[in-house]
N, C-alpha and C positions, 0 to 999 in steps of 0.2 A: 719252444718259446725261449727268447734271449734272456740273458741275465738282467734282472731289474724290471722285466716286463711282467704284466699280469693279465690274465684273461678274466674279464668281468662278465662273460656270458654265463647263463644259468647252469651250464654243465659243470660237472665236477672236474677239477684239474689238480695236478700235483705241482705246487710252486717250487721253483728252483731255489736251493738254499741261498743263492745270492741275494735274495730279497732281504735277508737280515742286514745287509750293508746299504740298503736303499736310503736315500736322504729324507724319506718321509717316515713319520711314526707308524709302526705296524704292530697290532696286537692280535694274537690268535687265541680263540676260545673254542671249547668243544660244544657239543650240542646242549649240554647242561649249563652253559654259561661259565665254566671254569676256564681261567686263563691258562693256556699251555705254553705260550712263548711270547716274547716281545723283542723288539730290536732296541738298539741304543737310543735312537731318537724318541722312541716311545717312552723309554724310562726317564728321559729328560722332561717330556711333556706330562707324563702320568707317573710320577714316582712310586705310587702305591700299586700300580698295575704290574705285578710280577707273577711269575708262574706259580700256580697253586692257590691264587686268590680268585674270588668271584667278581665277575663284571659288575654285578649289582653293588658291590662294596667299593669299587675302585674307579669306575668311569662314570661320566654324566648319565643321568637317567634316560635321556633320549637315545644314547648309544646302546644301553642295555635293552631298551624296548625294541630298537631296530634289529638287534641280534636275534631276539625271539621271533620276529617276523620272518627273517631270512631262514632260520632253522625250520620254521613252519612252511616254507616253500614260497615265500613272497620276496624274492631278492630285489633289492633296489638301493639306491644311494640315499642316505639320510644326512641332514644338515642340522647343526646346532652349536651352541656356544661351548667353548673350551677355555676356561679362564676369561680373559678379555678378548679372545679371538673367536672367529667363526670358522668352523671346520666342516668339511664335507667328508663323510665316511663312506668309502667304496668297499663293498663286500666281495670276497672271493671264496666260494664254497670249496671245501677240501673233501678228499675221498672218504675220510672217516666221519663226515657229517659236520665237522667243525667249520668255522669261518675265520678267514684272515681279514682283518679290517685295516685298510689303508686310509690314513687320516691326512687330508689335503687342506692346507690353510686357504680358505677362500674369503678372508676378511674383506679384501678390497672389492671382490665381486659382490659379496653380500651387501656391503655398504652402498655400492652403486645401485644394486637392485632395490634396496630400501629407500634410497634417495629418489629413485624414479617413482617408486610406489607412493611415496609421500607427496612428491610434486603432482602426480596425477590426482591424488586425493584432495590436495589443496585447490587444484583447478576445478575439480568437480564440486567441492564444497563452496567455492566462490560463486559458481554458476547457480547452485541451489539456493544459496543465501540471498543473492541479488535478484532472484526470480520473483520475489514478492516484497512489497512495501507495507505489509501488514505486520505490526509488531508481534502479535501473537504467533503468526506463522513463522516469523524469523526465530523466535524462541524455540518453537517446536523443531525446526530444522537443525538448529544448533544442538539441541539436546539429543536428537536422533543420530546425527553424524558423530557426535562425541561418544555416545554410548556404544554404537556399533563398530566404530573404527579405533577408538583410543582407549576404551576402558570397558568394564562390565556394566556400569551404570553411570549416569550423568545427571546433574541438576543445573538448570540455568535460573539464576536469581536476578530479577530486574530491580532497579532502584525503587525503594518503597517510600511511603508517606505515613507518618505517625505510627511507625512500628509495624505496618502491614506491607508485605512484600509479595508481588506476583512471582510464582515459581512454575517451572515446567520440568518434570523429571522423566527419565526414560531409561529402560533397561535394554540389555543387549538384544532381546527379541523384538525391540521396537515399540513396546507398550508405553504410551504417554499418559502422564497424569498432570492436570492443571490444578494448582492450588493458590489461594491467596492466604498467606500465612502471617500470623503475628509471631515474630521471632526476634531474638536478640543476636545480631550477627557475631558478637564477640564470643558466643558459645562455641564457635568453630574457629580454631586458630587460623588467622590470616584472612578470614572472610570479611570482617569489618574493614580491614585495610584494602582488600580487593574491591569492595563496593565503593570505596573512595578513590580508586584508581592508582593505589600505591603498588610497587612491585610485589610479586608473589613471594610467599614464604616457601622455602624448599620443603618438599614432602617428607624428607627425613626428620624434619623438626616437628612433624604433626603425628601425634599418637592416634592410630586408627580407632582405638577403643574410646577415644573422646568424642567420636562422631555422635551427635544427638539423634534421637529416634526419628525425628522428622526428616533428617537428611538421608536415611537409609530406606530404600524401597522395601515393600513387604516381601517376605520370603527370600530376601537377598542372602541371608546368612551372615557370617562374620566378615567384617571389613578388614582386608589385609593391608591396604595402603590407600591414601587419598591425596589428591592434588587440588589446590585452590588457586585459581588464577583470575586476574581481572579481565573484563571485557572492555577494552578501551574504545571510546567513541569519539565523536567530533567535538573536542573541547571538554566534554563532561563524560564520566564513566557511563557505560551502557549496562553495567551489571557485573556479575561474577559467574564463573563456571567452576563447578565442583566435579571431579572425576573420582570414581571409586573402583577398586578391584577386590576380588574375592581373596580370602586368606590363602587359598591354594595356589594363587597365581604369584608370580614374581613381583616384587615391589617396582614402582615406577623408577626408571633410571633417570639420570640427569638429562640424557639425550631425549628421552620421551617427554620429560617435563618441558624442555625447550621447544619441542615440536608442538606440544599442547598450547604453548603461548603463541606460536605462529598461527595456529588455527583460531585461537581466541581473538587475536588481533583482527582477523578477517571477519569473524562472527560479530565482534563488537562494532566494527564499522557498519556492517549491514543492519544490525539492530538499531544503532544510533540513527542511521539514515531513515529507517522505517519509523522510528519515534518522531523524528523531525517532520517527516512527511505527514504522519498522523496528526500532529499538532497543527501544522499548516492547513491541513484539510479541514480540521475542526474550526479553525479561525475563519477560513474562507467560507465554510458552510454557514457559520453564524452571520458573517457579513453579507453573504449572498441572500440570506433570507430577508435582510433589510432592503436589498437592492431589487429583488424580484418584484414584478408587478403583482398587485394584490388580486385575490379572488373577489370579483364583484358580485353584487346581489341587489335585490330590491331595497331601496332606501326611501323612507317616507312616501311610499306609494308610487315611486318612479323606478322603472327598470333600468339598471346599468349593466353593461357587459363590455368586456375588453379582450383583446387578443394581442399577443406580442410574439415576434419572431426575430431572433438575433441575426445579424448578417452572416455569421458563420455557424454551422451546425454544432461546432464544438463549444460555442459560447452559450452561456445561459443569460447573461445580462449584456447590456450595451448602452447606446446613447438615447434610445427612445423609452418613454415611460408614461404612465398614467396613474392617477390616484382619484379617489372619491372620498371627500371629507364631510360628514354631517357637522353642521355648526349649531351654536346655541340659539341662534335666532330663527331656527326652523328651516333655513335654506340648506341646500347641499352644494358644496363646491367641488366640481369636477375639473381636473387638470390633465391636460395631455401636452407633452413636450418632446423636443428633439434637440439633443446636445450635439454640437459640432464634433464629428469623429465617431468612432465606434470602438467596441471592445471594452476592456477593463478600465482604461484611462477615462473614456467617456462615461462609463458607469459610475466612477468616483464622483464626477461633477453632477451626474444625475442624482446621486444620493444626497449631495449637498443641497441641490435645488429643492428636492422633495422635503428635506428636513426644514429648510428655511420657509417654504410655503406652509408647512404644518405649523411652524411657530407664528406665522403671520395670519392664521385663521381668524383671529378677532377683527381683522381688517378686511375680511372677505367680501363685505358689502361694497367696498370701494376698490374696484379692480385697478384703477390708475394708481392709487396709493400703494397697493400691494406690489404691483409690478415695479414701481419706482424703487421701493425698498429692496426688492429682490435684485434689481439691476445694480443698485449701489453696493450690495453685498458681494456680487460677482466681480465688479470692477475693482473693488478694494482688495480682493483676494489675489493669490499668486497665479491662478490659472489664467491663461490667455484665450481660453475657449469661450464661446458664446452659445446661446440656446434660443430656440423659438418656442413659444407657448401658446396655448389656448386655455382661457378660463371660462368656466360655465357655471353660473349660479342658478340652481334649479329649484323650483317650488311647485308643489302639487296644489292646484286650484280646482277643486271639484273634479270634473271629468277631464280637465285639460292640465297641461304642464307648461309653466312659464319659465323661459330661460333668458338670462342676460349673459351674452357672449362677448369676449374680448380676445382678439388675436394679437399676438406680439411677434411680428415677423414670421408668422406661421400661416400655412394655407388656410383660408377661411372654411369653417364647417359647412356641411351640406345637410339639407333637410329633405326627407322624402315624405311627401304627403300621402294621404290614404288612397288617392287616385293614381299614384305612381309618379306624379310630377316632382322633379328635383329642383330645389332652390339653393342658391349660394347665399350664405349669411353675409351681410354687408358690414364687416368688421376688419379693421386693419391696425397695425402698430409696428413699432421699431423692434429690432432684435434686443434680446435681454443679455446684458453683459458686454455689449459691443460699443455703445455710445454713452457719454456721461448724462445725456438727457433722454428720458423715456417718454415716448408719446404713443397714444393708442386711441382707438375709437370703438366704442361698444355698440352692440345691437341687441334688440329685444326680439324674441321669437316665441310664439305660442304653438304648442303641439296638441292636436286633437288626439282622441283615442286611436291607438295603432300607428301613429306617426312617429318618426325617428329623426333625431339629429345625430349626424355622424361626424366625429372628430378623427382625424387621420394624420399620419406623418407622410413626408414626401417619399419614404421608402416604398409606399404603395404606388404612387403615380409615376415614380422614376424607375420602377422595376423594368429592366430591359429584357426582351425576349421576343416571343412571337415567331412567325415563320422564318424570318431572316435572322433572328437572334439579337438584333440591335435596336429594335423599335421599343420606345417606352410605352408602358401601360397607359399613361396619360389620364388627364382629367375627364375626357369625354367617355372613355371606357368605364371609368369609375362611376360617372353619373348614370350610364346605361345599366351598370351592374346594380347600383343602388335602387334604380327605378324598379327593378325586378324584385326588390325586397320589401315592397309596399305591404304593410300589414303584418310583417313578420315580427316575432319577439326579438328583443335586443340581442340575445345570444345567437340566434340564427343569422341576424344581419352581420355581426362581426365575423362569424365563421365563414359565411359565404364570401364576403369581400376579401378576406385574407386568402381563402382558398383560390379564388379566381386570379388574384395577383400572383400567387405562387405558381399556379399552373402556367400563367403567361411567362414568368421568368424561367420555368423549367429548370434545367441544370446550370443556368447561368448565375453568376454571382449577383447579389443584390444588397442593398443597404438594410439597416434595421427597419422593421415594420411594426407599427402599432396602430390600432384602431380602437375607438371607444364609442359605443352607441348609447344614446339616452332616448328611451322610448316611453311614450305615454301609454300605459297598459290599457287594454280593453277591459270590459267587465270581467271580474274573476269569480270563479266558483271554487271555494276552498275544499279540497278533498282530504286534507290531512286529518287524522284522528284528533278530536278536540278542537278543531277549527283553526289550527295553527299551521303555518307553512305557506309557501308561495302560491300554491294552488294551481289550477289548470285554466288556461285562457279559454273563454267562450265568446263567440261573436255576439 
């Protein structure tokens, strides 16, 4: 072996005395951990490591532990800190059972490895955090990643109300605990500021013993150090992240605190996005409930049933609508309409029309007056859209049902008689919201038991499909389909008409579809306990 070289193989070798002049620190210790020799570079790096002293008293603990492993027959390179540097200790076993340790500065390599590891962690964390828009799940992921990768335990604290704060804590083994706590943020130094989005307090300023009981997981033991950092969000703070380490572990370094802030920045953005999405979803759900067609039922002895299908499967609302309103004079006002366009923008105008009609219910006996006022309200608004409508005032008169129908730019309703004959109601009118003057002509219809009046939108008749995929369903097919519904309950009529139109369209695109059936019920036999309920139809 040449001077200055060493054999790192497991076999025993006799080092050349030239190793004492090597440019690397070298320390030699016997089997019992007693230092027997060092070179000049070692005495510069480890001034206390001189012959006759113990490794345990003079070198870092990780090097002393590595020496015991090599003596026990498990040779291998170990890495650890030496002052502010990172060192790789390479062992050479000696004939007498001792070990010569060559200490190689690998600070740059270790820094590069750590940087790669952190970059990979941040990429993985970003993917995990952005995989869900559920605020609770985002808090869980943040706590789990922080506890398993950055500390021994972590707690995520979301902004609270009236002193109550949602929290998620996690330990290194991945155990999660959800709590809604009543707490005083100022009990933890820096927590109040973090929840307001202010820069974090350095961990060296925080006394670990001051950590309140609620902050420390059960069976955690003594807290050695803790970090409190804000979770910045979109314009407003998303909460705070608290990291804890055991007393046996080294305290958080400035570099580790900086990295924790980088992670917290990503977590805060994800939590903020989830919170914004949850709020928007809640608002949309509340508004959607007002825009969705109502569930219809029997009103004043008359059966009502409706079906609605948006143009796109992803939409729940659109430009078609229907409503049924009982009035104080004993009549029931049924409304079916079609707003120009589809999707959410059309649904907004749909909501306005439905609200306006509801406000005009005291005028429901005068269709012309109601339509005129509705027309005026749409023309005076900002929207340039128009709509078509059908109004039906419905009254039960013994075994028959009397209807007063008015169409405003809308396809006239169809009536299916008990014998299967289909009639078109003679009513016409101008569009609503298109012209300054509203004109309409009403018609009266009487339904015998089992007969139905069908109100529908042009999404039914204009559905394109069939064998060639381009032919409209058309009014004649609608009439033929309705003729087959003679004697059916209202619910069955609407279900069948919509089903046949959808089958005709197949996979082709179609407009919004809405149908509303008004049926004079046959004699009823109530089967519900106590005599209440819709009962079952009998001939």
